[in-house]
C-alpha positions as CSV (number, residue, x, y, z in Angstrom):
1,M,-2.0,-10.8,-18.0
2,F,0.6,-11.8,-15.4
3,S,-0.4,-9.0,-13.1
4,K,-4.0,-10.1,-13.2
5,F,-3.0,-13.7,-12.5
6,L,-0.9,-12.5,-9.6
7,M,-3.7,-10.5,-8.1
8,W,-6.1,-13.4,-8.6
9,F,-3.6,-15.8,-6.9
10,L,-3.2,-13.4,-3.9
11,L,-6.9,-13.1,-3.5
12,M,-7.3,-16.8,-3.6
13,R,-4.6,-17.2,-1.0
14,L,-6.5,-14.6,1.1
15,A,-9.7,-16.5,0.7
16,A,-8.1,-19.8,1.7
17,S,-6.5,-18.3,4.8
18,S,-9.5,-16.4,6.1
19,G,-11.6,-19.3,7.3
20,D,-15.1,-20.4,6.5
21,Y,-16.7,-17.1,7.4
22,D,-15.0,-14.9,4.9
23,F,-14.0,-15.8,1.3
24,I,-13.9,-14.4,-2.2
25,Y,-13.6,-15.9,-5.6
26,N,-12.8,-13.6,-8.5
27,G,-13.2,-16.5,-10.9
28,F,-13.0,-20.2,-9.9
29,R,-9.8,-21.5,-11.6
30,G,-8.2,-23.9,-9.0
31,A,-11.0,-23.2,-6.5
32,N,-12.1,-25.8,-4.0
33,I,-15.8,-26.0,-4.9
34,S,-18.2,-28.9,-4.4
35,L,-19.7,-29.7,-7.8
36,D,-22.7,-31.9,-8.5
37,G,-24.7,-32.8,-11.6
38,S,-23.6,-31.0,-14.8
39,A,-21.7,-28.3,-12.9
40,K,-18.1,-27.8,-13.8
41,I,-15.4,-25.1,-13.9
42,T,-14.3,-24.0,-17.4
43,S,-10.6,-23.6,-18.4
44,N,-10.8,-19.8,-17.9
45,G,-12.3,-20.0,-14.5
46,L,-16.1,-19.7,-15.1
47,L,-18.4,-21.8,-12.9
48,L,-20.8,-23.4,-15.4
49,L,-23.9,-24.9,-13.8
50,T,-25.7,-26.2,-16.9
51,N,-25.3,-25.7,-20.7
52,S,-28.0,-27.9,-22.2
53,S,-31.5,-29.1,-21.6
54,S,-32.5,-31.9,-19.2
55,Q,-29.8,-31.1,-16.7
56,K,-29.3,-30.0,-13.2
57,G,-26.2,-28.5,-11.6
58,H,-25.2,-27.6,-8.1
59,A,-22.1,-25.8,-6.8
60,F,-21.6,-25.3,-3.1
61,Y,-18.9,-24.0,-0.8
62,P,-17.3,-27.3,0.4
63,N,-17.5,-26.7,4.2
64,P,-20.5,-26.0,6.3
65,L,-20.8,-22.5,7.9
66,H,-21.8,-21.9,11.5
67,F,-24.7,-19.5,11.3
68,K,-25.9,-19.9,14.9
69,P,-22.9,-20.1,17.3
70,S,-25.3,-19.3,20.2
71,H,-27.7,-22.0,19.0
72,S,-30.6,-19.4,19.1
73,K,-30.1,-16.3,17.0
74,I,-28.8,-16.5,13.4
75,Q,-25.7,-14.3,12.7
76,S,-25.7,-11.5,10.1
77,F,-24.2,-12.3,6.7
78,S,-23.5,-10.8,3.3
79,V,-23.2,-12.4,-0.1
80,N,-22.1,-10.9,-3.5
81,F,-22.0,-12.9,-6.7
82,V,-22.0,-12.2,-10.4
83,F,-24.1,-14.4,-12.8
84,A,-25.0,-14.6,-16.4
85,I,-27.7,-16.7,-18.3
86,M,-27.0,-17.2,-22.0
87,L,-29.9,-18.7,-24.1
88,Q,-28.9,-21.0,-27.0
89,Y,-32.1,-20.1,-28.8
90,P,-33.0,-16.4,-28.2
91,G,-36.6,-15.8,-27.3
92,V,-37.2,-19.3,-25.9
93,S,-37.7,-19.4,-22.2
94,S,-35.5,-21.4,-19.8
95,S,-34.8,-21.8,-16.1
96,G,-32.9,-19.3,-13.9
97,V,-30.3,-19.4,-11.2
98,S,-30.9,-19.7,-7.4
99,F,-28.7,-19.0,-4.4
100,V,-29.3,-21.6,-1.8
101,I,-28.8,-22.0,2.0
102,S,-29.3,-25.6,2.9
103,P,-28.4,-28.2,5.6
104,S,-27.0,-30.4,2.8
105,K,-25.1,-29.7,-0.5
106,E,-26.6,-32.8,-2.1
107,F,-30.2,-33.2,-3.4
108,P,-30.6,-36.8,-4.6
109,G,-34.3,-36.5,-5.0
110,G,-34.3,-33.1,-6.7
111,Q,-36.3,-33.1,-10.0
112,L,-35.6,-31.1,-13.1
113,G,-37.4,-28.0,-14.4
114,Q,-39.7,-26.2,-12.0
115,Y,-38.2,-27.9,-9.0
116,W,-34.7,-26.4,-9.5
117,G,-33.0,-29.7,-9.0
118,I,-33.7,-29.3,-5.2
119,F,-37.3,-30.4,-4.5
120,N,-39.7,-32.9,-5.7
121,P,-43.5,-33.2,-5.3
122,N,-43.2,-35.1,-2.0
123,N,-41.0,-32.7,0.0
124,I,-41.6,-29.3,-1.5
125,G,-43.0,-26.9,1.2
126,N,-42.1,-29.1,4.1
127,S,-40.9,-27.2,7.2
128,S,-38.3,-29.9,7.8
129,N,-36.4,-28.8,4.7
130,H,-34.8,-25.9,6.4
131,I,-33.9,-24.3,3.0
132,A,-33.8,-20.6,2.1
133,I,-33.6,-19.6,-1.6
134,I,-33.0,-16.4,-3.5
135,E,-34.4,-17.2,-7.0
136,L,-33.5,-15.4,-10.2
137,D,-36.4,-16.9,-12.1
138,T,-36.7,-16.8,-15.9
139,A,-39.8,-19.0,-16.2
140,L,-43.5,-18.3,-15.4
141,D,-44.9,-21.1,-13.2
142,Q,-48.4,-20.5,-12.1
143,D,-48.3,-23.5,-9.8
144,F,-46.0,-21.5,-7.5
145,G,-47.6,-18.1,-8.0
146,D,-44.8,-16.6,-10.1
147,I,-45.5,-12.9,-11.0
148,N,-43.9,-13.2,-14.5
149,E,-41.0,-14.9,-16.4
150,N,-38.4,-12.4,-15.3
151,H,-38.4,-11.9,-11.5
152,V,-36.5,-12.2,-8.2
153,G,-38.0,-13.9,-5.2
154,V,-37.3,-15.1,-1.7
155,D,-38.4,-18.7,-1.0
156,I,-38.6,-20.6,2.3
157,N,-38.7,-24.4,2.2
158,G,-40.3,-24.4,-1.2
159,L,-40.7,-22.4,-4.4
160,V,-43.6,-20.1,-3.4
161,S,-42.0,-16.7,-2.9
162,I,-42.8,-14.9,0.3
163,K,-41.9,-11.8,-1.6
164,S,-40.9,-11.2,-5.2
165,A,-40.5,-8.3,-7.7
166,P,-39.8,-8.0,-11.4
167,A,-36.0,-8.0,-12.1
168,A,-34.8,-4.4,-11.9
169,Y,-32.2,-2.2,-10.3
170,F,-32.3,1.2,-8.7
171,S,-30.5,3.9,-10.7
172,N,-28.6,6.3,-8.5
173,M,-28.6,8.8,-11.3
174,S,-32.3,8.8,-12.3
175,G,-33.6,8.0,-8.9
176,R,-35.9,5.2,-10.1
177,F,-35.9,1.5,-10.8
178,E,-34.7,0.4,-14.3
179,N,-35.7,-3.0,-15.8
180,L,-33.2,-5.9,-16.2
181,T,-33.5,-8.9,-18.4
182,L,-32.1,-11.9,-16.6
183,V,-31.5,-13.9,-19.8
184,S,-29.8,-11.0,-21.6
185,G,-26.4,-12.9,-21.6
186,E,-24.9,-9.9,-19.8
187,P,-23.2,-10.4,-16.4
188,M,-25.1,-9.0,-13.4
189,N,-24.2,-8.3,-9.8
190,V,-26.4,-9.6,-6.9
191,W,-26.1,-8.7,-3.2
192,V,-27.9,-10.7,-0.5
193,E,-27.6,-9.2,2.9
194,Y,-29.2,-10.3,6.2
195,N,-29.2,-8.3,9.4
196,G,-29.6,-10.9,12.3
197,E,-30.4,-8.2,14.9
198,Q,-33.2,-6.6,12.9
199,N,-34.3,-9.8,11.0
200,Q,-34.1,-7.8,7.7
201,L,-33.2,-9.4,4.4
202,N,-32.2,-7.2,1.4
203,V,-31.7,-8.4,-2.2
204,T,-30.1,-5.9,-4.7
205,L,-29.3,-6.2,-8.4
206,S,-27.3,-4.1,-10.9
207,P,-25.5,-4.5,-14.2
208,I,-21.8,-5.4,-13.5
209,K,-20.5,-2.0,-14.9
210,L,-22.5,0.0,-12.3
211,P,-21.8,0.4,-8.6
212,K,-24.1,-1.1,-6.0
213,P,-27.4,0.8,-6.0
214,D,-28.5,2.8,-3.0
215,R,-31.8,0.9,-2.7
216,P,-32.4,-2.8,-2.8
217,L,-34.9,-4.4,-5.1
218,L,-36.3,-6.6,-2.3
219,S,-36.4,-5.6,1.4
220,L,-38.4,-7.7,3.9
221,M,-38.6,-8.6,7.6
222,V,-38.1,-12.3,8.0
223,D,-36.7,-14.2,11.0
224,L,-34.5,-17.0,9.5
225,S,-33.6,-18.4,13.0
226,S,-36.2,-21.1,12.7
227,I,-35.2,-21.9,9.1
228,V,-31.4,-21.8,9.2
229,L,-29.7,-24.4,11.4
230,D,-26.3,-24.1,13.0
231,D,-24.3,-25.8,10.3
232,M,-25.5,-24.9,6.8
233,Y,-24.1,-25.0,3.2
234,I,-24.3,-22.2,0.7
235,G,-24.2,-22.4,-3.0
236,F,-26.0,-22.2,-6.3
237,S,-28.5,-24.5,-8.1
238,T,-30.3,-24.6,-11.5
239,S,-32.0,-27.2,-13.7
240,T,-33.3,-27.2,-17.2
241,K,-35.9,-29.5,-18.8
242,A,-36.9,-27.8,-22.0
243,A,-35.0,-25.1,-23.7
244,P,-31.2,-25.3,-23.3
245,A,-29.2,-22.5,-21.7
246,S,-25.9,-21.8,-20.1
247,H,-25.9,-20.7,-16.5
248,Y,-22.6,-19.1,-15.4
249,I,-21.3,-17.8,-12.0
250,L,-18.3,-15.5,-12.6
251,G,-17.4,-14.6,-9.1
252,W,-18.6,-15.0,-5.5
253,S,-17.8,-13.5,-2.1
254,F,-19.2,-14.1,1.4
255,K,-18.7,-12.7,4.9
256,M,-20.3,-13.5,8.2
257,N,-21.0,-10.5,10.4
258,G,-19.7,-8.0,7.9
259,Q,-19.8,-6.8,4.4
260,A,-18.7,-9.3,1.7
261,Q,-15.7,-8.2,-0.3
262,V,-16.4,-6.4,-3.5
263,L,-15.8,-8.4,-6.7
264,D,-13.5,-6.8,-9.1
265,P,-14.9,-6.8,-12.7
266,L,-11.4,-6.7,-14.1
267,L,-10.4,-9.9,-12.4
268,L,-13.5,-11.9,-13.4
269,P,-13.2,-14.4,-16.3
270,K,-14.7,-13.5,-19.6
271,L,-18.0,-15.0,-20.9
272,P,-17.9,-16.9,-24.3
273,R,-19.0,-15.0,-27.3
274,I,-22.7,-15.5,-28.3
275,G,-23.1,-16.5,-31.9
276,P,-20.7,-16.2,-34.9
277,K,-18.3,-13.3,-35.1
278,K,-19.8,-10.4,-37.0
279,K,-18.1,-9.4,-40.3
280,S,-17.1,-5.8,-40.5
281,K,-18.7,-3.8,-43.3
282,L,-15.5,-1.8,-43.6
283,L,-13.8,-4.7,-45.4
284,T,-16.4,-4.5,-48.2
285,I,-17.3,-0.8,-48.5
286,G,-14.7,1.1,-46.6
287,L,-11.4,0.2,-48.2
288,P,-10.5,3.9,-49.1
289,V,-11.3,4.9,-45.6
290,I,-9.1,2.1,-44.2
291,V,-6.2,3.2,-46.4
292,L,-6.6,6.7,-45.3
293,F,-6.9,5.7,-41.7
294,L,-3.7,3.5,-41.9
295,T,-1.8,6.4,-43.5
296,L,-2.8,8.8,-40.8
297,T,-2.0,6.2,-38.1
298,G,1.4,5.7,-39.6
299,I,2.1,9.4,-39.6
300,S,0.8,9.7,-36.0
301,A,3.0,6.7,-35.0
302,I,6.1,8.3,-36.4
303,G,5.2,11.5,-34.6
304,L,4.7,9.6,-31.4
305,I,8.0,7.9,-31.7
306,V,9.8,11.2,-32.3
307,R,8.0,12.8,-29.4
308,R,8.8,9.8,-27.2
309,K,12.5,10.0,-28.1
310,I,12.4,13.7,-27.2
311,K,10.5,13.0,-24.0
312,F,12.9,10.3,-22.8
313,A,16.1,12.0,-24.1
314,E,19.0,11.7,-21.7
315,V,22.4,13.3,-21.2
316,L,25.1,10.7,-21.8
317,E,28.7,11.6,-22.2
318,D,31.6,9.2,-23.0
319,W,33.1,9.3,-19.5
320,E,29.8,7.9,-18.0
321,R,30.1,4.6,-19.9
322,E,32.5,3.3,-17.3
323,Y,29.7,3.2,-14.7
324,G,27.8,0.6,-16.7
325,T,24.9,-0.9,-14.8
326,H,24.9,2.0,-12.3
327,R,23.3,4.3,-14.9
328,F,19.6,3.8,-15.3
329,L,17.5,4.7,-18.4
330,Y,15.2,7.6,-17.8
331,K,12.4,5.6,-19.6
332,D,12.7,2.8,-17.0
333,L,12.5,5.2,-14.1
334,F,9.5,7.1,-15.8
335,M,7.6,3.8,-16.2
336,A,8.6,2.6,-12.7
337,T,7.1,5.7,-11.0
338,K,4.1,5.8,-13.3
339,G,5.3,9.0,-14.9
340,F,6.4,10.5,-11.6
341,T,2.7,10.8,-10.6
342,D,1.8,12.5,-7.3
343,K,0.3,9.1,-6.2
344,E,3.8,7.7,-6.0
345,L,5.3,10.8,-4.2
346,L,7.0,9.8,-1.0
347,G,8.2,13.3,0.1
348,I,9.7,16.6,-0.8
349,G,13.2,17.5,0.5
350,G,15.6,20.4,0.2
351,F,16.9,19.0,-3.1
352,G,13.8,17.8,-4.8
353,R,11.0,15.2,-4.8
354,V,11.3,11.5,-4.0
355,Y,9.0,8.9,-5.7
356,R,8.3,5.3,-5.1
357,G,8.8,3.0,-8.2
358,V,8.9,-0.6,-9.2
359,L,11.5,-1.5,-11.9
360,S,9.8,-3.6,-14.6
361,T,13.1,-5.4,-15.4
362,S,13.5,-6.8,-11.9
363,N,10.3,-6.1,-10.1
364,I,12.3,-4.4,-7.3
365,E,10.9,-1.5,-5.4
366,V,13.1,1.7,-5.4
367,A,13.0,5.3,-4.3
368,V,13.8,7.8,-7.0
369,K,15.0,11.3,-6.1
370,R,14.7,14.0,-8.8
371,I,17.2,16.8,-8.4
372,S,17.2,19.9,-10.6
373,H,20.5,21.4,-11.8
374,D,21.5,24.2,-14.1
375,S,25.3,23.7,-14.3
376,R,27.4,21.1,-16.0
377,Q,30.5,22.2,-14.2
378,G,31.8,19.7,-11.8
379,M,29.3,17.0,-12.9
380,R,31.9,14.4,-13.7
381,E,33.4,14.7,-10.2
382,F,30.0,14.6,-8.6
383,I,28.9,11.5,-10.5
384,S,32.2,9.9,-9.6
385,E,31.5,10.5,-5.9
386,I,27.9,9.3,-6.3
387,M,29.2,6.0,-7.8
388,S,31.8,5.7,-5.0
389,L,29.0,6.0,-2.5
390,G,27.1,3.3,-4.4
391,R,29.8,0.9,-3.3
392,L,28.9,1.4,0.4
393,R,27.6,-1.8,1.9
394,H,26.2,-1.7,5.5
395,R,22.9,-3.0,7.0
396,N,22.2,0.4,8.5
397,L,22.8,2.5,5.3
398,V,20.2,3.0,2.5
399,Q,21.8,1.4,-0.6
400,L,22.4,3.9,-3.5
401,L,21.7,1.8,-6.6
402,G,22.6,4.3,-9.4
403,Y,21.7,7.5,-11.2
404,C,20.3,8.9,-14.4
405,R,20.8,12.3,-16.1
406,R,18.3,14.0,-18.3
407,K,18.3,17.6,-19.6
408,K,18.5,19.7,-16.4
409,E,17.7,16.8,-14.0
410,L,19.7,14.4,-12.0
411,L,17.9,11.3,-10.7
412,L,19.3,9.2,-7.9
413,V,18.0,5.6,-7.3
414,Y,17.9,4.1,-3.8
415,D,16.6,1.0,-2.1
416,Y,12.9,1.6,-1.1
417,M,12.2,1.7,2.6
418,P,8.5,0.7,3.1
419,N,8.1,2.4,6.5
420,G,9.4,5.8,5.4
421,S,11.4,8.3,7.5
422,L,11.8,8.2,11.2
423,D,10.6,11.8,11.8
424,K,7.1,10.8,10.6
425,F,6.9,8.3,13.4
426,L,8.2,10.7,15.9
427,F,6.0,13.7,15.0
428,N,3.3,12.8,12.4
429,H,2.0,9.4,13.4
430,P,0.1,9.8,16.7
431,N,-1.4,6.3,16.4
432,S,2.0,4.6,15.5
433,M,4.2,5.6,18.4
434,L,7.7,4.0,18.5
435,S,8.5,2.1,21.7
436,W,11.7,2.9,23.6
437,N,13.2,-0.4,22.6
438,Q,12.6,0.4,18.9
439,R,14.1,3.9,19.4
440,F,17.2,2.6,21.2
441,L,17.8,0.0,18.5
442,I,17.4,2.7,15.8
443,I,19.9,4.9,17.5
444,K,22.4,2.0,17.8
445,G,21.9,1.1,14.2
446,V,22.5,4.6,12.9
447,A,25.6,4.9,15.1
448,S,26.9,1.6,13.6
449,G,26.3,3.0,10.1
450,L,28.0,6.3,10.9
451,L,31.0,4.4,12.3
452,Y,31.3,2.5,9.0
453,L,31.3,5.8,7.1
454,H,33.9,7.4,9.3
455,E,36.3,4.6,10.1
456,E,35.6,1.3,8.4
457,W,35.2,2.0,4.7
458,E,38.1,2.5,2.3
459,Q,37.6,6.3,2.4
460,V,36.2,8.7,5.1
461,V,32.6,9.6,4.3
462,L,31.2,12.8,5.8
463,H,27.4,12.6,5.7
464,R,26.8,16.3,6.6
465,D,23.0,16.0,7.0
466,I,22.3,13.6,9.8
467,K,18.7,14.1,11.1
468,A,15.6,12.1,11.8
469,G,14.2,13.0,8.3
470,N,17.2,11.2,6.7
471,V,16.9,8.0,8.8
472,L,14.6,5.6,7.0
473,L,12.9,2.5,8.4
474,D,12.9,-0.8,6.6
475,S,10.2,-3.5,6.8
476,E,11.5,-4.6,10.2
477,M,11.8,-1.1,11.6
478,N,15.6,-1.1,11.5
479,G,17.1,2.4,11.1
480,R,19.0,3.1,8.0
481,L,20.9,6.3,7.3
482,G,20.1,7.7,3.8
483,D,20.2,10.7,1.6
484,F,23.9,11.1,0.7
485,G,23.3,14.1,-1.5
486,L,25.5,16.3,0.7
487,A,28.1,13.6,1.5
488,R,31.8,14.2,0.9
489,L,34.7,11.7,0.6
490,Y,38.4,12.0,1.4
491,D,41.2,9.5,2.1
492,H,42.1,8.3,5.6
493,G,44.8,10.5,7.0
494,A,44.0,13.4,4.7
495,G,41.5,16.2,5.5
496,P,38.2,17.3,3.9
497,Q,38.5,20.0,1.2
498,T,35.0,21.4,1.3
499,T,34.5,24.8,3.1
500,H,30.8,25.3,2.3
501,M,28.4,25.2,5.3
502,V,25.6,22.8,4.5
503,G,23.1,20.9,6.7
504,T,20.0,21.6,8.7
505,F,19.5,24.2,11.4
506,G,19.6,22.6,14.8
507,Y,22.1,19.9,13.7
508,L,25.0,22.3,12.7
509,A,28.0,22.2,14.9
510,P,29.1,25.7,16.1
511,E,32.5,25.6,14.3
512,L,30.7,25.2,11.0
513,T,29.2,28.7,11.2
514,A,32.7,30.0,11.6
515,T,34.8,27.9,9.2
516,G,32.3,26.1,7.0
517,K,34.6,23.1,7.3
518,A,32.9,19.8,7.9
519,T,34.6,17.0,9.8
520,T,33.7,13.7,11.4
521,S,33.3,15.7,14.6
522,T,30.6,17.9,13.0
523,D,28.8,14.6,12.0
524,V,29.0,13.5,15.6
525,F,27.5,16.8,16.7
526,A,24.5,16.2,14.4
527,F,24.2,12.6,15.7
528,G,24.1,14.0,19.2
529,A,21.2,16.3,18.3
530,F,19.6,13.3,16.5
531,M,19.8,11.2,19.7
532,L,18.2,13.9,21.8
533,E,15.5,14.3,19.1
534,V,14.6,10.5,19.3
535,A,14.7,10.3,23.1
536,C,12.8,13.6,23.8
537,G,10.4,13.4,20.9
538,R,11.1,17.0,20.1
539,R,12.8,18.8,17.2
540,P,16.3,20.3,17.8
541,I,14.7,23.8,17.4
542,D,11.0,24.4,18.0
543,P,9.9,28.0,17.7
544,R,6.5,27.0,19.1
545,S,8.0,26.1,22.5
546,S,8.6,28.6,25.3
547,T,11.9,30.5,25.2
548,D,13.7,28.3,27.7
549,E,12.7,25.1,25.8
550,E,13.0,26.4,22.2
551,I,16.5,24.9,21.7
552,L,16.5,21.2,22.6
553,V,20.2,20.8,23.6
554,E,20.0,23.8,25.9
555,W,16.8,22.6,27.6
556,V,18.2,19.0,28.1
557,S,21.4,20.5,29.5
558,E,19.3,22.6,32.0
559,C,17.4,19.5,33.0
560,W,20.8,17.8,33.6
561,R,22.1,20.7,35.7
562,R,19.0,20.5,37.8
563,G,19.4,16.8,38.3
564,T,16.2,16.0,36.5
565,I,17.4,14.8,33.2
566,L,14.8,12.1,32.9
567,S,12.1,14.9,32.7
568,A,13.4,15.5,29.2
569,A,12.2,12.0,28.0
570,D,9.4,11.9,25.5
571,P,6.2,12.3,27.5
572,K,4.4,10.0,25.0
573,L,6.5,7.1,26.4
574,G,5.3,7.7,29.9
575,L,7.5,5.5,32.1
576,D,7.8,2.7,29.6
577,Y,11.6,2.9,29.0
578,E,14.8,1.6,30.6
579,V,16.0,4.3,32.9
580,E,19.7,3.5,32.5
581,E,19.3,3.5,28.7
582,M,17.4,6.7,28.6
583,E,20.0,8.4,30.9
584,L,22.7,7.1,28.7
585,V,21.2,8.4,25.5
586,L,20.4,11.8,26.9
587,K,23.8,12.3,28.4
588,L,25.6,10.9,25.4
589,G,23.5,13.2,23.2
590,L,24.7,16.2,25.2
591,L,28.3,14.9,25.0
592,C,28.1,14.5,21.3
593,S,26.5,17.9,20.9
594,H,29.2,19.6,23.0
595,P,30.0,23.0,21.5
596,L,33.7,22.3,21.7
597,S,34.7,19.8,19.0
598,A,37.6,18.4,21.0
599,E,35.2,17.3,23.8
600,R,33.1,15.2,21.5
601,P,33.7,11.5,21.2
602,S,34.5,9.6,18.0
603,M,31.8,7.3,16.6
604,Y,34.0,4.3,17.8
605,Q,33.7,5.7,21.3
606,V,30.0,6.3,20.9
607,I,29.4,2.6,20.0
608,Q,31.4,1.6,23.1
609,F,29.2,3.8,25.3
610,L,26.0,2.5,23.7
611,D,27.1,-1.1,24.1
612,R,28.2,-0.5,27.7
613,G,31.7,-1.4,26.7
614,A,33.1,1.8,28.2
615,P,31.7,4.0,31.0
616,L,30.4,7.4,30.0
617,P,32.8,10.3,31.1
618,D,31.7,11.9,34.3
619,L,31.4,15.5,32.9
620,S,30.6,18.4,35.2
621,S,27.0,19.4,34.5
622,D,27.8,23.0,35.3
623,G,30.8,23.0,32.9
624,L,28.8,21.4,30.0
625,G,25.8,23.6,30.7
626,A,27.9,26.8,30.7
627,A,29.5,25.8,27.4
628,I,26.2,25.0,25.7
629,L,24.7,28.3,27.0
630,G,27.6,30.3,25.5
631,V,29.1,31.5,28.7
632,G,32.5,30.0,27.7
633,H,34.5,31.0,24.7
634,Y,35.2,29.1,21.5
635,E,38.4,30.0,19.7
636,G,38.6,33.5,21.1
637,S,35.4,35.5,21.4
638,F,33.0,33.4,19.1
639,D,29.5,33.3,20.6
640,L,28.3,29.7,20.7
641,R,24.7,30.7,20.7
642,F,25.1,31.5,17.1
643,S,24.7,27.9,16.2
644,Y,21.1,28.0,17.5
645,P,19.3,30.8,15.5
646,S,16.0,30.5,17.2
647,S,14.6,33.6,15.5
648,L,14.5,31.6,12.2
649,N,11.3,29.7,11.5
650,Q,12.2,27.1,8.9
651,G,10.7,23.7,8.0
652,F,13.2,21.6,10.0
653,A,11.8,18.3,8.6
654,S,12.7,19.0,5.0
655,T,14.6,22.2,4.5
656,S,18.4,22.4,4.5
657,V,20.9,25.2,4.4
658,Q,22.6,23.9,1.3
659,E,24.9,24.7,-1.5
660,S,24.0,24.0,-5.0
661,I,25.1,20.4,-5.5
662,L,26.5,21.2,-8.9
663,S,28.0,24.6,-8.3
664,S,31.6,25.3,-9.5
665,G,32.9,25.7,-6.0
666,R,32.1,22.2,-4.8
């Protein structure tokens, strides 16, 4: 109920903010509608025009609409509304409902009954009325040439229809028109559409449970330009003189020069029940059946509870209780992601799938990563590190909120980043290109987050998988470094213990392939490749490129040696970038990606360079180029080209060279 109310509230806010030419009412609770006569809005949001005999009711949109801004040709418009007519005495005829376009929303001289509360014998048919009506007529009036007591008509300045037809709708399934009874008490959909260029008016009906039919009930050529003035009101009218009936409008939408918004049947208010509630025969003749049914239901409920417990069973050991609120219930994450449905899937990475979810307890959006594992060995140490990472607090880091364990699955819960990963904007969104200013701010933000990990937190954190795919963008397009599944921690002044080579090809420092030992310098190398990737709009290794351009750092280095480093800038930017900033990022990217770890700057120095707090070292382009191309030597005879295995064709956006995160040699 709350979600329906929230959706209704948002739609009402949208209607209020969209101006006089586009509105929608999925129910009328709190709506600003001009009411006249017996018209009122019920407590549950129904617009009730009349509910007894000898009454008339009008309900109009409160502000006039400008139909003829050019003062000559009427604009196109579209209307959709849902109505229902409920007779108090079945079988006894009553009046119908009309949709009205009028220069006034008040009709002081309008008479009851056949005059719809709009006209009287003195003014009906006058060309000065400037009134257009779509009538849903439930009475046969031979004075006005009605075809029957259940028809739809188009009236101009009076109540003699220029075209009418028995109430029906076109069935898309059967391919023919099916009859409708306007006084059935069932809600019905009506569409009124006018094409101002072609002077064509279409009126379409259907039961509320069916989609809009392919063919209208009425289609006619009529020029409303001489009828409709510049400022006109739109609304509904009815009147009763004999048999009482209740005339309801459940929802209403309108749009000038476009298609009116579709009314959602689930958001519309409910009609009152007709007649007394029927008594169930089961209470008098089916007691044995009821007992049997309740017994079977109880057994089924018990089975469902047992299956549910098995379905949501979790792994919980005594040592995990110390993490308290950082441990999520699997049931909550299952519900938040709608059962981990593919509709909520955000992406697939090297470790598993990531889903969007909304926690029912707090209504907070989260991202849930599902990681499969087969080993319990080292789990306690791993969870301890995960919870330590959960204490990281920085505006350029994705916040790790907690975890959950279930059977052979580990689930990590992060803050949700609505704009997704950076690599999608660089490579997969041709219509959403990032400007240079956005890219430069993202680079600086990620650098700030990495400095926090290396030098400013209570421990040193090695990320070990810095790349565009792991940089997420928040609602304001700020870059946030995420995915700490490979991260390792150690105390300041100590050294990292891991000797497993992990990461993504193209971002791996050369010494990793020899020693497997990650350091802050190997993170800096990956950050350098990341800077080049953002500035050049190219992946670090691209097998589709020519041989001399396949490895990004080599190609940018060659451009530097030729003195044309700006030619490496992303061609999609054109010349729309700051030359000094682009040169700084390209050169700093090469410096950070230097094959010799001793030549790479620290992240503190990187921040100084980016903020222009320190000049970039004037390195020899020949020397740096020779080192990158493997002409020099690294620790003896190690070939530096080994760090760029261009013969491998892997999915660089999502696949990592990775250890099992739960293996015994962590």
